[in-house]
gemmi code that builds the backbone of each chain (N, CA, C; Angstrom):
import gemmi

chains = {
    "A": [
        ("MET", (35.732, -20.827, 42.239), (36.169, -20.786, 43.623), (34.965, -20.834, 44.540)),
        ("GLN", (35.152, -21.416, 45.715), (34.099, -21.368, 46.714), (34.666, -20.694, 47.957)),
        ("VAL", (33.798, -19.998, 48.688), (34.235, -19.351, 49.930), (33.345, -19.836, 51.060)),
        ("ILE", (33.965, -20.366, 52.106), (33.216, -20.875, 53.252), (33.471, -19.950, 54.433)),
        ("ASP", (32.409, -19.564, 55.132), (32.555, -18.817, 56.381), (32.390, -19.790, 57.536)),
        ("GLU", (33.319, -19.747, 58.485), (33.205, -20.584, 59.673), (33.345, -19.685, 60.890)),
        ("THR", (32.772, -20.118, 61.997), (32.944, -19.372, 63.226), (33.594, -20.275, 64.255)),
        ("VAL", (34.705, -19.813, 64.800), (35.390, -20.564, 65.856), (35.302, -19.708, 67.109)),
        ("GLY", (34.474, -20.179, 68.098), (34.190, -19.301, 69.232), (33.454, -18.092, 68.681)),
        ("ASP", (33.998, -16.905, 68.890), (33.357, -15.735, 68.284), (34.216, -15.134, 67.167)),
        ("VAL", (35.132, -15.952, 66.654), (36.011, -15.451, 65.588), (35.535, -15.981, 64.224)),
        ("LEU", (35.418, -15.062, 63.283), (35.010, -15.449, 61.933), (36.230, -15.881, 61.119)),
        ("VAL", (36.104, -17.049, 60.490), (37.165, -17.543, 59.605), (36.595, -17.623, 58.189)),
        ("VAL", (37.212, -16.906, 57.274), (36.793, -16.926, 55.874), (37.769, -17.829, 55.123)),
        ("LYS", (37.211, -18.839, 54.436), (38.063, -19.862, 53.843), (37.791, -19.993, 52.343)),
        ("PRO", (38.580, -19.317, 51.522), (38.394, -19.454, 50.075), (39.097, -20.707, 49.564)),
        ("GLY", (38.515, -21.347, 48.562), (39.138, -22.536, 47.989), (39.203, -22.435, 46.481)),
        ("GLY", (40.204, -23.103, 45.894), (40.335, -23.085, 44.439), (41.257, -21.981, 43.977)),
        ("ARG", (40.801, -21.225, 42.981), (41.660, -20.203, 42.368), (41.186, -18.799, 42.721)),
        ("LEU", (42.106, -17.987, 43.210), (41.798, -16.584, 43.464), (42.571, -15.773, 42.421)),
        ("ASP", (41.884, -15.455, 41.312), (42.535, -14.797, 40.180), (41.661, -13.661, 39.668)),
        ("SER", (41.938, -13.199, 38.458), (41.182, -12.059, 37.938), (39.718, -12.409, 37.666)),
        ("ASN", (39.394, -13.698, 37.538), (37.995, -14.108, 37.376), (37.242, -14.045, 38.693)),
        ("THR", (37.892, -14.503, 39.761), (37.178, -14.718, 41.021), (37.406, -13.612, 42.045)),
        ("SER", (38.417, -12.757, 41.824), (38.712, -11.754, 42.857), (37.586, -10.729, 43.069)),
        ("PRO", (36.799, -10.338, 42.029), (35.710, -9.391, 42.334), (34.711, -9.941, 43.360)),
        ("SER", (34.314, -11.208, 43.224), (33.343, -11.741, 44.186), (33.988, -11.959, 45.549)),
        ("PHE", (35.263, -12.336, 45.571), (35.938, -12.510, 46.861), (36.113, -11.153, 47.561)),
        ("GLU", (36.394, -10.134, 46.783), (36.530, -8.784, 47.350), (35.234, -8.360, 48.037)),
        ("LYS", (34.128, -8.577, 47.343), (32.828, -8.203, 47.898), (32.577, -8.978, 49.193)),
        ("HIS", (32.835, -10.266, 49.158), (32.608, -11.131, 50.309), (33.439, -10.675, 51.509)),
        ("LEU", (34.732, -10.478, 51.265), (35.644, -10.155, 52.366), (35.344, -8.776, 52.948)),
        ("LEU", (35.096, -7.794, 52.095), (34.839, -6.441, 52.603), (33.517, -6.394, 53.358)),
        ("GLU", (32.537, -7.167, 52.912), (31.258, -7.237, 53.644), (31.470, -7.836, 55.032)),
        ("ARG", (32.277, -8.906, 55.101), (32.520, -9.539, 56.407), (33.273, -8.594, 57.336)),
        ("LEU", (34.170, -7.797, 56.767), (34.948, -6.868, 57.585), (34.083, -5.748, 58.152)),
        ("GLU", (32.948, -5.479, 57.492), (32.044, -4.456, 58.014), (31.398, -4.927, 59.306)),
        ("GLY", (31.198, -6.240, 59.408), (30.442, -6.766, 60.539), (31.298, -7.208, 61.708)),
        ("THR", (32.621, -7.152, 61.573), (33.458, -7.662, 62.651), (34.758, -6.869, 62.676)),
        ("THR", (35.425, -6.872, 63.798), (36.681, -6.131, 63.858), (37.862, -7.021, 63.464)),
        ("SER", (37.779, -8.312, 63.808), (38.898, -9.196, 63.507), (38.417, -10.432, 62.769)),
        ("LEU", (39.134, -10.815, 61.755), (38.798, -12.079, 61.110), (40.053, -12.775, 60.611)),
        ("ILE", (39.891, -14.075, 60.387), (40.980, -14.900, 59.889), (40.644, -15.313, 58.456)),
        ("VAL", (41.619, -15.217, 57.594), (41.461, -15.745, 56.235), (42.333, -16.998, 56.153)),
        ("ASP", (41.686, -18.135, 55.972), (42.387, -19.425, 55.986), (42.571, -19.905, 54.544)),
        ("PHE", (43.833, -20.019, 54.129), (44.143, -20.386, 52.743), (44.420, -21.883, 52.568)),
        ("ALA", (44.008, -22.710, 53.541), (44.313, -24.147, 53.456), (43.788, -24.780, 52.167)),
        ("ASP", (42.646, -24.308, 51.671), (42.050, -24.906, 50.471), (42.337, -24.107, 49.202)),
        ("LEU", (43.175, -23.094, 49.327), (43.451, -22.260, 48.153), (44.557, -22.899, 47.305)),
        ("ASP", (44.290, -23.046, 46.024), (45.278, -23.662, 45.127), (46.162, -22.628, 44.449)),
        ("TYR", (45.626, -21.418, 44.296), (46.308, -20.475, 43.410), (45.904, -19.055, 43.756)),
        ("ILE", (46.869, -18.139, 43.737), (46.547, -16.713, 43.882), (47.386, -15.924, 42.881)),
        ("SER", (46.772, -14.922, 42.274), (47.509, -14.034, 41.358), (47.506, -12.629, 41.961)),
        ("SER", (48.057, -11.674, 41.228), (48.102, -10.306, 41.746), (46.698, -9.754, 41.987)),
        ("ALA", (45.716, -10.239, 41.239), (44.341, -9.780, 41.446), (43.839, -10.178, 42.837)),
        ("GLY", (44.229, -11.364, 43.295), (43.847, -11.816, 44.629), (44.617, -11.068, 45.716)),
        ("LEU", (45.891, -10.823, 45.471), (46.709, -10.090, 46.447), (46.192, -8.661, 46.634)),
        ("ARG", (45.710, -8.094, 45.537), (45.150, -6.748, 45.578), (43.968, -6.684, 46.576)),
        ("VAL", (43.136, -7.727, 46.545), (41.982, -7.762, 47.453), (42.453, -7.836, 48.909)),
        ("LEU", (43.484, -8.659, 49.157), (43.993, -8.790, 50.530), (44.571, -7.468, 51.025)),
        ("LEU", (45.281, -6.769, 50.146), (45.873, -5.496, 50.536), (44.784, -4.471, 50.859)),
        ("MET", (43.764, -4.415, 50.007), (42.648, -3.498, 50.268), (41.976, -3.812, 51.587)),
        ("ALA", (41.748, -5.110, 51.827), (41.054, -5.526, 53.053), (41.902, -5.211, 54.282)),
        ("ALA", (43.219, -5.412, 54.178), (44.098, -5.123, 55.321), (44.110, -3.633, 55.633)),
        ("LYS", (44.121, -2.817, 54.589), (44.063, -1.360, 54.798), (42.737, -0.972, 55.465)),
        ("ARG", (41.659, -1.567, 54.976), (40.333, -1.284, 55.523), (40.266, -1.695, 57.006)),
        ("ALA", (40.772, -2.882, 57.307), (40.736, -3.375, 58.684), (41.519, -2.439, 59.601)),
        ("LYS", (42.656, -1.976, 59.120), (43.482, -1.098, 59.959), (42.767, 0.222, 60.252)),
        ("GLN", (42.084, 0.740, 59.236), (41.357, 2.002, 59.408), (40.296, 1.899, 60.491)),
        ("THR", (39.725, 0.705, 60.640), (38.656, 0.534, 61.620), (39.170, -0.136, 62.889)),
        ("ASN", (40.505, -0.115, 63.069), (41.139, -0.729, 64.232), (40.837, -2.211, 64.369)),
        ("GLY", (40.575, -2.854, 63.264), (40.377, -4.294, 63.284), (41.646, -4.973, 62.828)),
        ("ARG", (41.574, -6.289, 62.689), (42.726, -6.966, 62.125), (42.306, -8.138, 61.264)),
        ("MET", (43.110, -8.372, 60.261), (42.875, -9.509, 59.382), (44.137, -10.363, 59.425)),
        ("ILE", (43.955, -11.626, 59.786), (45.099, -12.534, 59.911), (44.955, -13.634, 58.870)),
        ("ILE", (46.029, -13.863, 58.138), (46.006, -14.863, 57.070), (46.805, -16.080, 57.531)),
        ("CYS", (46.266, -17.276, 57.296), (47.008, -18.470, 57.733), (46.979, -19.557, 56.666)),
        ("ASN", (47.835, -20.564, 56.886), (47.918, -21.749, 56.024), (48.309, -21.432, 54.583)),
        ("LEU", (49.379, -20.674, 54.420), (49.877, -20.415, 53.070), (50.619, -21.645, 52.581)),
        ("ARG", (50.211, -22.196, 51.446), (50.900, -23.351, 50.892), (52.098, -22.887, 50.062)),
        ("GLY", (53.021, -23.804, 49.785), (54.325, -23.497, 49.196), (54.403, -22.367, 48.183)),
        ("PRO", (53.859, -22.572, 46.968), (54.014, -21.529, 45.945), (53.296, -20.228, 46.327)),
        ("ILE", (52.206, -20.350, 47.088), (51.467, -19.149, 47.498), (52.307, -18.346, 48.493)),
        ("ARG", (52.978, -19.062, 49.393), (53.870, -18.386, 50.329), (54.988, -17.649, 49.578)),
        ("GLU", (55.502, -18.298, 48.546), (56.574, -17.663, 47.779), (56.089, -16.363, 47.116)),
        ("VAL", (54.854, -16.390, 46.615), (54.285, -15.195, 45.998), (54.133, -14.073, 47.046)),
        ("PHE", (53.720, -14.454, 48.266), (53.635, -13.466, 49.355), (55.017, -12.876, 49.647)),
        ("GLU", (56.018, -13.753, 49.655), (57.376, -13.298, 50.004), (57.910, -12.310, 48.975)),
        ("ILE", (57.799, -12.652, 47.689), (58.379, -11.749, 46.696), (57.563, -10.464, 46.556)),
        ("SER", (56.321, -10.478, 47.037), (55.492, -9.274, 46.980), (55.776, -8.323, 48.138)),
        ("GLY", (56.552, -8.795, 49.119), (56.755, -7.988, 50.321), (55.555, -8.041, 51.264)),
        ("PHE", (54.634, -8.975, 51.017), (53.407, -9.026, 51.820), (53.611, -9.658, 53.193)),
        ("MET", (54.704, -10.428, 53.366), (54.919, -11.055, 54.672), (55.137, -9.992, 55.744)),
        ("SER", (55.655, -8.831, 55.342), (55.923, -7.804, 56.350), (54.769, -6.813, 56.520)),
        ("ILE", (53.867, -6.699, 55.562), (52.772, -5.732, 55.741), (51.441, -6.395, 56.104)),
        ("LEU", (51.341, -7.697, 55.906), (50.128, -8.401, 56.328), (50.472, -9.270, 57.533)),
        ("THR", (49.473, -9.622, 58.324), (49.705, -10.506, 59.452), (49.485, -11.939, 58.989)),
        ("VAL", (50.560, -12.718, 58.998), (50.502, -14.085, 58.472), (50.900, -15.061, 59.573)),
        ("CYS", (50.087, -16.100, 59.772), (50.414, -17.147, 60.744), (50.515, -18.486, 60.020)),
        ("ASP", (51.282, -19.402, 60.608), (51.485, -20.699, 59.964), (50.191, -21.489, 59.820)),
        ("ASP", (49.419, -21.555, 60.901), (48.200, -22.357, 60.836), (47.065, -21.670, 61.599)),
        ("ARG", (45.915, -22.322, 61.600), (44.740, -21.686, 62.182), (44.863, -21.499, 63.694)),
        ("ASP", (45.480, -22.452, 64.368), (45.654, -22.311, 65.821), (46.469, -21.068, 66.154)),
        ("ALA", (47.537, -20.879, 65.384), (48.376, -19.701, 65.625), (47.597, -18.417, 65.323)),
        ("ALA", (46.758, -18.480, 64.295), (45.954, -17.301, 63.946), (44.941, -16.994, 65.034)),
        ("LEU", (44.315, -18.053, 65.577), (43.331, -17.853, 66.657), (44.008, -17.275, 67.903)),
        ("ALA", (45.224, -17.760, 68.182), (45.962, -17.237, 69.333), (46.286, -15.751, 69.129)),
        ("LYS", (46.592, -15.399, 67.914), (46.928, -14.002, 67.584), (45.708, -13.099, 67.760)),
        ("VAL", (44.541, -13.590, 67.343), (43.313, -12.800, 67.506), (43.028, -12.571, 68.982)),
        ("ALA", (43.257, -13.610, 69.774), (42.940, -13.523, 71.204), (43.937, -12.639, 71.945)),
        ("ALA", (45.141, -12.490, 71.389), (46.205, -11.765, 72.096), (45.872, -10.282, 72.235)),
    ],
    "B": [
        ("MET", (61.845, -36.954, 24.216), (61.443, -35.577, 24.521), (59.931, -35.425, 24.312)),
        ("THR", (59.311, -34.748, 25.234), (57.866, -34.540, 25.160), (57.525, -33.580, 24.016)),
        ("GLU", (56.406, -33.835, 23.388), (55.973, -32.909, 22.344), (55.566, -31.576, 22.945)),
        ("ARG", (55.661, -30.564, 22.140), (55.305, -29.232, 22.629), (53.789, -29.104, 22.757)),
        ("LEU", (53.365, -28.253, 23.661), (51.927, -28.006, 23.867), (51.551, -26.710, 23.158)),
        ("GLU", (50.420, -26.721, 22.452), (49.906, -25.458, 21.909), (48.453, -25.307, 22.332)),
        ("VAL", (48.119, -24.171, 22.901), (46.748, -23.887, 23.316), (46.366, -22.533, 22.724)),
        ("ILE", (45.212, -22.488, 22.086), (44.713, -21.209, 21.579), (43.499, -20.832, 22.418)),
        ("ILE", (43.579, -19.671, 23.023), (42.462, -19.220, 23.861), (41.893, -17.926, 23.291)),
        ("ALA", (40.655, -17.645, 23.662), (40.033, -16.371, 23.276), (40.438, -15.305, 24.290)),
        ("ASN", (40.279, -14.044, 23.916), (40.659, -12.945, 24.810), (39.586, -12.704, 25.873)),
        ("ARG", (39.433, -13.707, 26.738), (38.505, -13.613, 27.878), (39.211, -14.131, 29.120)),
        ("LEU", (38.928, -13.496, 30.259), (39.570, -13.913, 31.511), (39.236, -15.353, 31.858)),
        ("ASP", (38.008, -15.792, 31.530), (37.616, -17.144, 31.946), (38.303, -18.235, 31.130)),
        ("GLU", (39.134, -17.859, 30.169), (39.941, -18.843, 29.448), (41.217, -19.184, 30.226)),
        ("ILE", (41.585, -18.335, 31.181), (42.860, -18.524, 31.887), (42.909, -19.848, 32.670)),
        ("PRO", (41.851, -20.217, 33.407), (41.922, -21.516, 34.108), (42.078, -22.695, 33.154)),
        ("ARG", (41.447, -22.634, 31.990), (41.564, -23.725, 31.007), (43.013, -23.848, 30.524)),
        ("LEU", (43.639, -22.720, 30.267), (45.037, -22.730, 29.860), (45.910, -23.305, 30.982)),
        ("ALA", (45.640, -22.859, 32.203), (46.445, -23.320, 33.351), (46.345, -24.834, 33.510)),
        ("GLU", (45.130, -25.374, 33.329), (44.951, -26.826, 33.461), (45.723, -27.581, 32.386)),
        ("ALA", (45.683, -27.064, 31.153), (46.394, -27.725, 30.051), (47.901, -27.708, 30.314)),
        ("ILE", (48.408, -26.580, 30.813), (49.843, -26.473, 31.080), (50.233, -27.402, 32.231)),
        ("GLU", (49.367, -27.452, 33.241), (49.646, -28.323, 34.379), (49.729, -29.782, 33.934)),
        ("ALA", (48.752, -30.209, 33.143), (48.732, -31.608, 32.678), (49.957, -31.906, 31.819)),
        ("TYR", (50.287, -30.981, 30.934), (51.443, -31.175, 30.052), (52.743, -31.241, 30.859)),
        ("CYS", (52.896, -30.294, 31.782), (54.157, -30.220, 32.539), (54.315, -31.402, 33.492)),
        ("GLU", (53.192, -31.897, 34.025), (53.298, -33.018, 34.946), (53.811, -34.270, 34.236)),
        ("THR", (53.392, -34.470, 32.998), (53.907, -35.629, 32.263), (55.396, -35.462, 31.975)),
        ("ALA", (55.878, -34.222, 31.980), (57.294, -33.971, 31.722), (58.086, -33.807, 33.028)),
        ("ASN", (57.437, -34.138, 34.147), (58.108, -34.099, 35.455), (58.633, -32.721, 35.865)),
        ("VAL", (57.931, -31.690, 35.472), (58.303, -30.340, 35.910), (57.766, -30.129, 37.327)),
        ("SER", (58.534, -29.450, 38.174), (58.117, -29.254, 39.559), (56.850, -28.391, 39.638)),
        ("LEU", (56.066, -28.618, 40.698), (54.835, -27.855, 40.881), (55.126, -26.363, 41.005)),
        ("LYS", (56.265, -26.056, 41.602), (56.629, -24.651, 41.786), (56.891, -23.970, 40.434)),
        ("ALA", (57.610, -24.656, 39.560), (57.880, -24.077, 38.234), (56.589, -23.936, 37.431)),
        ("ILE", (55.696, -24.923, 37.559), (54.409, -24.857, 36.853), (53.597, -23.662, 37.372)),
        ("TYR", (53.576, -23.523, 38.699), (52.833, -22.410, 39.306), (53.385, -21.086, 38.793)),
        ("ASN", (54.697, -20.959, 38.784), (55.300, -19.692, 38.388), (55.027, -19.361, 36.917)),
        ("LEU", (55.078, -20.358, 36.062), (54.771, -20.097, 34.650), (53.299, -19.723, 34.490)),
        ("ASN", (52.422, -20.478, 35.160), (50.997, -20.159, 35.048), (50.688, -18.770, 35.595)),
        ("LEU", (51.375, -18.390, 36.661), (51.158, -17.048, 37.219), (51.619, -15.982, 36.231)),
        ("ALA", (52.800, -16.168, 35.641), (53.303, -15.178, 34.682), (52.356, -15.036, 33.492)),
        ("LEU", (51.884, -16.180, 32.959), (50.963, -16.125, 31.813), (49.633, -15.499, 32.211)),
        ("ASP", (49.132, -15.841, 33.393), (47.886, -15.270, 33.904), (47.995, -13.742, 33.958)),
        ("GLU", (49.088, -13.239, 34.516), (49.249, -11.785, 34.645), (49.313, -11.121, 33.267)),
        ("LEU", (50.034, -11.730, 32.343), (50.153, -11.168, 30.988), (48.808, -11.182, 30.269)),
        ("ILE", (48.071, -12.296, 30.403), (46.802, -12.422, 29.690), (45.745, -11.519, 30.322)),
        ("THR", (45.732, -11.453, 31.653), (44.786, -10.552, 32.326), (45.018, -9.113, 31.863)),
        ("ASN", (46.277, -8.732, 31.782), (46.644, -7.392, 31.325), (46.197, -7.169, 29.872)),
        ("LEU", (46.494, -8.155, 29.045), (46.150, -8.068, 27.616), (44.638, -7.978, 27.413)),
        ("VAL", (43.893, -8.861, 28.084), (42.439, -8.878, 27.923), (41.840, -7.556, 28.429)),
        ("SER", (42.411, -7.012, 29.497), (41.861, -5.799, 30.104), (42.213, -4.538, 29.322)),
        ("TYR", (43.416, -4.482, 28.759), (43.874, -3.218, 28.162), (44.366, -3.331, 26.726)),
        ("GLY", (44.450, -4.542, 26.183), (45.173, -4.719, 24.924), (44.374, -4.548, 23.645)),
        ("TYR", (43.045, -4.445, 23.765), (42.246, -4.384, 22.543), (41.287, -3.200, 22.608)),
        ("ASP", (41.076, -2.576, 21.445), (40.164, -1.432, 21.401), (38.822, -1.768, 20.778)),
        ("ASP", (38.735, -2.904, 20.092), (37.543, -3.122, 19.265), (36.440, -3.945, 19.938)),
        ("GLY", (36.685, -4.459, 21.127), (35.658, -5.245, 21.809), (35.377, -6.581, 21.131)),
        ("GLY", (36.190, -6.952, 20.153), (35.935, -8.190, 19.412), (36.694, -9.376, 19.966)),
        ("ARG", (36.449, -10.517, 19.316), (37.124, -11.733, 19.730), (38.497, -11.825, 19.061)),
        ("HIS", (39.483, -12.179, 19.835), (40.836, -12.358, 19.318), (41.401, -13.659, 19.864)),
        ("ASP", (42.300, -14.258, 19.078), (42.984, -15.456, 19.558), (44.298, -15.076, 20.236)),
        ("ILE", (44.597, -15.809, 21.281), (45.907, -15.704, 21.929), (46.520, -17.101, 21.851)),
        ("VAL", (47.695, -17.176, 21.264), (48.344, -18.481, 21.077), (49.428, -18.657, 22.138)),
        ("VAL", (49.362, -19.766, 22.846), (50.389, -20.066, 23.854), (51.003, -21.420, 23.524)),
        ("ARG", (52.312, -21.448, 23.426), (53.028, -22.713, 23.181), (53.995, -22.935, 24.324)),
        ("VAL", (54.011, -24.152, 24.820), (54.887, -24.472, 25.952), (55.749, -25.656, 25.569)),
        ("ASN", (56.998, -25.591, 25.980), (57.936, -26.638, 25.637), (58.841, -26.908, 26.836)),
        ("VAL", (59.066, -28.189, 27.118), (59.974, -28.558, 28.209), (61.174, -29.266, 27.608)),
        ("THR", (62.359, -28.811, 27.952), (63.555, -29.567, 27.614), (64.193, -29.978, 28.942)),
        ("ASP", (65.341, -30.599, 28.866), (65.972, -31.091, 30.090), (66.114, -30.023, 31.153)),
        ("ASP", (66.556, -28.845, 30.740), (66.907, -27.852, 31.751), (66.067, -26.596, 31.699)),
        ("ARG", (65.082, -26.533, 30.818), (64.256, -25.329, 30.831), (62.826, -25.531, 30.379)),
        ("LEU", (61.992, -24.655, 30.920), (60.575, -24.610, 30.576), (60.394, -23.304, 29.807)),
        ("THR", (59.896, -23.408, 28.579), (59.782, -22.221, 27.739), (58.333, -22.041, 27.302)),
        ("ALA", (57.843, -20.819, 27.353), (56.506, -20.529, 26.856), (56.582, -19.370, 25.885)),
        ("GLU", (55.833, -19.502, 24.808), (55.745, -18.442, 23.818), (54.301, -17.988, 23.782)),
        ("MET", (54.091, -16.683, 23.788), (52.724, -16.163, 23.741), (52.641, -15.153, 22.605)),
        ("ILE", (51.667, -15.350, 21.724), (51.521, -14.462, 20.569), (50.097, -13.908, 20.552)),
        ("ASP", (49.985, -12.583, 20.422), (48.657, -11.961, 20.387), (48.660, -10.805, 19.402)),
        ("ASP", (47.452, -10.434, 18.966), (47.347, -9.305, 18.036), (46.780, -8.065, 18.726)),
        ("GLY", (47.089, -7.932, 20.002), (46.691, -6.730, 20.738), (47.594, -5.556, 20.417)),
        ("LYS", (47.327, -4.436, 21.095), (48.162, -3.248, 20.900), (49.611, -3.580, 21.247)),
        ("PRO", (50.580, -2.907, 20.607), (51.976, -3.171, 20.967), (52.181, -2.950, 22.456)),
        ("PHE", (52.731, -3.955, 23.122), (52.971, -3.807, 24.562), (54.150, -4.661, 24.992)),
        ("ASP", (55.164, -3.999, 25.494), (56.349, -4.686, 25.992), (56.318, -4.666, 27.518)),
        ("PRO", (56.078, -5.810, 28.149), (55.940, -5.835, 29.618), (57.251, -5.524, 30.343)),
        ("LEU", (58.347, -5.469, 29.585), (59.615, -5.148, 30.234), (59.815, -3.642, 30.340)),
        ("GLN", (59.034, -2.890, 29.559), (59.168, -1.434, 29.565), (58.117, -0.802, 30.462)),
        ("ASP", (58.300, 0.466, 30.700), (57.358, 1.349, 31.428), (56.524, 0.652, 32.514)),
        ("ALA", (57.171, -0.163, 33.307), (56.474, -0.739, 34.450), (57.419, -0.734, 35.644)),
        ("PRO", (57.326, 0.291, 36.477), (58.215, 0.343, 37.636), (57.894, -0.777, 38.616)),
        ("ASN", (58.889, -1.258, 39.327), (58.624, -2.256, 40.357), (57.840, -1.619, 41.498)),
        ("PRO", (56.944, -2.379, 42.112), (56.202, -1.831, 43.254), (57.148, -1.586, 44.435)),
        ("PRO", (56.829, -0.622, 45.305), (57.681, -0.359, 46.472), (57.510, -1.454, 47.526)),
        ("LEU", (58.367, -2.465, 47.459), (58.181, -3.671, 48.280), (58.392, -3.400, 49.763)),
        ("ASP", (59.121, -2.337, 50.086), (59.403, -2.059, 51.491), (58.416, -1.071, 52.119)),
        ("ALA", (57.455, -0.592, 51.333), (56.511, 0.393, 51.864), (55.668, -0.218, 52.980)),
        ("SER", (55.226, 0.629, 53.903), (54.352, 0.153, 54.986), (52.958, -0.127, 54.421)),
        ("LEU", (52.128, -0.735, 55.243), (50.757, -1.056, 54.803), (50.034, 0.206, 54.346)),
        ("ASP", (50.196, 1.312, 55.102), (49.493, 2.542, 54.744), (49.993, 3.112, 53.427)),
        ("GLU", (51.277, 2.972, 53.197), (51.877, 3.611, 52.023), (51.875, 2.716, 50.780)),
        ("ARG", (51.661, 1.452, 50.994), (51.754, 0.517, 49.874), (50.605, 0.750, 48.892)),
        ("PRO", (50.925, 1.071, 47.623), (49.851, 1.266, 46.653), (49.191, -0.064, 46.299)),
        ("ILE", (47.893, 0.006, 45.958), (47.164, -1.183, 45.530), (47.556, -1.439, 44.085)),
        ("GLY", (48.054, -2.612, 43.799), (48.337, -2.952, 42.398), (49.814, -2.860, 42.040)),
        ("GLY", (50.095, -3.135, 40.775), (51.467, -3.039, 40.273), (52.277, -4.316, 40.416)),
        ("LEU", (51.650, -5.383, 40.909), (52.418, -6.611, 41.134), (52.485, -7.535, 39.924)),
        ("GLY", (51.492, -7.447, 39.048), (51.372, -8.433, 37.981), (52.607, -8.550, 37.100)),
        ("LEU", (53.037, -7.441, 36.510), (54.184, -7.499, 35.609), (55.478, -7.706, 36.376)),
        ("TYR", (55.486, -7.249, 37.636), (56.637, -7.522, 38.505), (56.819, -9.040, 38.674)),
        ("PHE", (55.709, -9.768, 38.842), (55.796, -11.240, 38.937), (56.398, -11.829, 37.673)),
        ("VAL", (55.949, -11.321, 36.517), (56.462, -11.856, 35.247), (57.974, -11.697, 35.206)),
        ("ARG", (58.446, -10.502, 35.562), (59.886, -10.226, 35.473), (60.680, -10.981, 36.529)),
        ("THR", (60.054, -11.182, 37.707), (60.777, -11.801, 38.822), (60.770, -13.327, 38.748)),
        ("LEU", (59.653, -13.911, 38.363), (59.515, -15.364, 38.451), (60.096, -16.082, 37.239)),
        ("MET", (60.241, -15.369, 36.142), (60.848, -15.979, 34.966), (62.339, -15.634, 34.943)),
        ("ASP", (63.140, -16.538, 34.381), (64.574, -16.257, 34.303), (64.899, -15.388, 33.095)),
        ("ASP", (64.057, -15.463, 32.072), (64.314, -14.659, 30.887), (62.981, -14.312, 30.237)),
        ("VAL", (62.818, -13.058, 29.846), (61.608, -12.621, 29.151), (62.050, -11.830, 27.928)),
        ("ARG", (61.598, -12.257, 26.761), (61.964, -11.526, 25.540), (60.718, -11.101, 24.812)),
        ("TYR", (60.724, -9.842, 24.413), (59.577, -9.285, 23.694), (59.979, -8.881, 22.289)),
        ("SER", (59.096, -9.152, 21.326), (59.291, -8.599, 19.990), (57.924, -8.309, 19.378)),
        ("ARG", (57.921, -7.382, 18.449), (56.700, -7.081, 17.697), (56.954, -7.563, 16.278)),
        ("GLU", (56.166, -8.552, 15.866), (56.397, -9.160, 14.548), (55.081, -9.276, 13.806)),
        ("ASP", (55.031, -8.782, 12.598), (53.822, -8.891, 11.766), (52.571, -8.414, 12.511)),
        ("SER", (52.649, -7.242, 13.132), (51.519, -6.670, 13.878), (51.077, -7.547, 15.045)),
        ("ARG", (51.997, -8.356, 15.557), (51.664, -9.170, 16.717), (52.723, -8.998, 17.793)),
        ("ASN", (52.270, -9.114, 19.044), (53.222, -9.164, 20.153), (53.683, -10.604, 20.318)),
        ("ARG", (54.981, -10.777, 20.496), (55.502, -12.122, 20.752), (56.361, -12.065, 21.999)),
        ("LEU", (56.009, -12.891, 22.962), (56.778, -12.949, 24.203), (57.315, -14.359, 24.371)),
        ("VAL", (58.544, -14.460, 24.765), (59.117, -15.773, 25.076), (59.592, -15.733, 26.527)),
        ("LEU", (59.002, -16.596, 27.323), (59.332, -16.679, 28.748), (60.122, -17.959, 28.992)),
        ("THR", (61.183, -17.847, 29.750), (61.980, -19.038, 30.046), (62.172, -19.175, 31.549)),
        ("LYS", (61.989, -20.396, 32.021), (62.242, -20.721, 33.423), (63.262, -21.861, 33.447)),
        ("ARG", (64.377, -21.641, 34.112), (65.362, -22.719, 34.231), (64.850, -23.764, 35.211)),
        ("LEU", (65.045, -25.030, 34.886), (64.531, -26.092, 35.750), (65.602, -26.664, 36.665)),
        ("LYS", (66.861, -26.362, 36.378), (67.936, -26.840, 37.251), (68.815, -25.664, 37.594)),
        ("ASP", (69.153, -25.548, 38.865), (70.021, -24.436, 39.257), (71.465, -24.874, 39.294)),
    ],
}
model = gemmi.Model(1)
for chain_id, residues in chains.items():
    chain = gemmi.Chain(chain_id)
    for i, (resn, *xyz) in enumerate(residues, 1):
        res = gemmi.Residue()
        res.name, res.seqid = resn, gemmi.SeqId(i, " ")
        for name, pos in zip(("N", "CA", "C"), xyz):
            atom = gemmi.Atom()
            atom.name, atom.element = name, gemmi.Element(name[0])
            atom.pos, atom.b_iso = gemmi.Position(*pos), 0.0
            res.add_atom(atom)
        chain.add_residue(res)
    model.add_chain(chain)
structure = gemmi.Structure()
structure.add_model(model)
structure.setup_entities()
């Protein structure tokens, strides 16, 4: 997996690509939690993500809890078909902030 | 009818992507939907991650055999391992899906995915091996 950091205006967008599974989730966890230390709000863009397992969802849940504790927010966008279904059956659509695309996520950060 | 796929992997997490690629290639030639392929690969990933993490005491190399078969109306996978006896249908409560962010425990989703995304899961212990048969219906 590769993870790209982008900045749109003053908003950080973290963009993982490939597979987020039990092999790659430790490094993604480190990356995401480090970025959350330096900013209050960030967007996680899943446009290039092919696959997520429970190991990847675990990282998102930890990061969302961490962001809430520090009054920040983490917004996830661009969930592709099967990944969206995994979010739905996990109950994550109601506990995480999910937007359809990056524009909607940026609008949410600004709100 | 397409021939069945058999893949033997070692008990290492980094074998999971190789298995997923083989299943994807096999299923695509059999015209299985991407969603069904994703769901089977996710179920196998969760089972293998669990097995590799908790299923062996000796730190040694073990083979895990996965066989996949597509028929007209179903996708079937068989997984055989010589890890500790473990039935993924037992002693695994479903995660509290309605809990708030603060109350939601970290973890517990893996085996829930196996039970939810597959239409049928059968476990048996045969000749000191765990045998799981996962079935996904391809037509509703």
